C-alpha positions in Angstrom: -65.5 -92.6 162.6 -68.1 -89.7 162.9 -71.2 -89.7 160.8 -72.3 -86.3 159.5 -75.9 -85.5 158.8 -76.5 -82.3 156.8 -80.1 -81.0 156.7 -80.9 -77.9 154.6 -84.5 -76.9 154.9 -86.7 -74.0 153.9 -89.1 -73.5 156.8 -92.3 -71.8 155.9 -93.6 -68.7 157.8 -94.9 -69.4 161.3 -94.5 -73.2 161.0 -92.7 -76.0 162.8 -90.9 -78.9 161.2 -91.3 -81.6 163.8 -88.1 -83.6 162.8 -85.9 -82.7 159.8 -84.2 -86.0 160.3 -87.4 -88.1 159.9 -86.9 -90.9 157.3 -83.1 -90.5 157.1 -80.9 -93.5 157.8 -79.2 -91.8 160.6 -82.4 -90.9 162.4 -81.6 -93.6 165.0 -78.2 -94.0 166.6 -76.5 -97.3 165.7 -74.2 -97.2 168.7 -73.6 -95.3 172.0 -72.4 -92.0 170.6 -71.7 -88.4 171.2 -73.9 -86.0 169.2 -72.8 -82.5 168.2 -75.1 -79.9 166.6 -74.1 -77.0 164.4 -76.8 -74.7 162.8 -77.3 -71.4 161.1 -80.3 -69.6 159.5 -80.3 -67.1 156.7 -82.5 -64.7 158.8 -83.4 -64.2 162.4 -86.4 -65.8 164.0 -85.6 -69.5 163.8 -85.7 -71.7 166.9 -84.3 -75.2 167.3 -84.8 -78.2 169.7 -82.5 -81.2 169.8 -83.8 -84.3 171.5 -81.7 -87.5 171.8 -83.7 -90.4 173.0 -85.5 -89.0 176.1 -82.9 -86.2 176.8 -83.5 -82.7 175.7 -80.2 -81.2 174.7 -81.6 -77.9 173.3 -85.1 -76.6 173.9 -86.5 -74.1 171.5 -83.3 -72.1 171.3 -83.1 -69.2 168.9 -80.2 -69.7 166.6 -77.8 -67.2 164.9 -78.4 -65.9 161.5 -76.0 -65.0 158.7 -77.3 -63.4 155.6 -76.3 -65.3 152.5 -75.3 -68.4 154.5 -75.0 -71.5 152.3 -73.8 -74.0 154.9 -72.8 -74.4 158.6 -69.2 -73.4 159.6 -67.5 -75.6 162.1 -66.8 -74.5 164.9 -68.5 -71.1 164.5 -72.1 -72.4 164.3 -71.8 -74.8 167.3 -75.0 -75.1 169.4 -75.0 -78.2 171.5 -73.2 -81.4 172.4 -74.7 -84.4 174.2 -74.6 -88.2 174.2 -77.0 -91.0 173.3 -77.5 -94.7 173.5 -77.7 -97.3 170.7 -81.2 -97.1 169.2 -82.0 -93.6 170.5 -84.0 -91.5 168.1 -82.5 -88.1 167.0 -85.2 -85.3 166.8 -84.2 -82.0 165.4 -87.3 -79.7 165.6 -87.1 -76.3 163.7 -89.6 -73.5 164.3 -89.9 -70.3 162.2 -91.4 -67.5 164.3 -91.5 -64.9 161.4 -93.8 -64.0 158.6 -91.5 -65.2 155.8 -89.8 -68.5 154.8 -86.3 -69.0 156.1 -83.6 -71.4 155.0 -82.0 -73.3 157.8 -78.7 -75.2 157.6 -77.9 -77.9 160.2 -75.2 -80.4 160.7 -75.2 -83.2 163.2 -72.1 -85.2 163.9 -72.4 -88.5 165.7 -69.3 -90.3 166.9 -69.5 -93.8 168.4 -68.0 -94.1 171.9 
């Protein structure tokens, strides 16, 4: 059964959130799993990185924006798919390159293999 991790975060102007999953129960995989990422921002200028264990699945990729977005839409906001091993740490880094705060919505689905 897949585990869904929704992270909604306001990212301040010209800042980076090192890991929006930090401190969440699902920060570390509990079994060998596939990992699928969906994300959207309310304005342009947001970049994401997804690291699973030691594998970089997405490196500082600019994501789509949708004015008035309130959540991710599956499958429209698909960004990356990868796999990880039991115990791997999930790191979702968010970087705002603009001069204003932007709200970012992300959804990670992990499915044990």
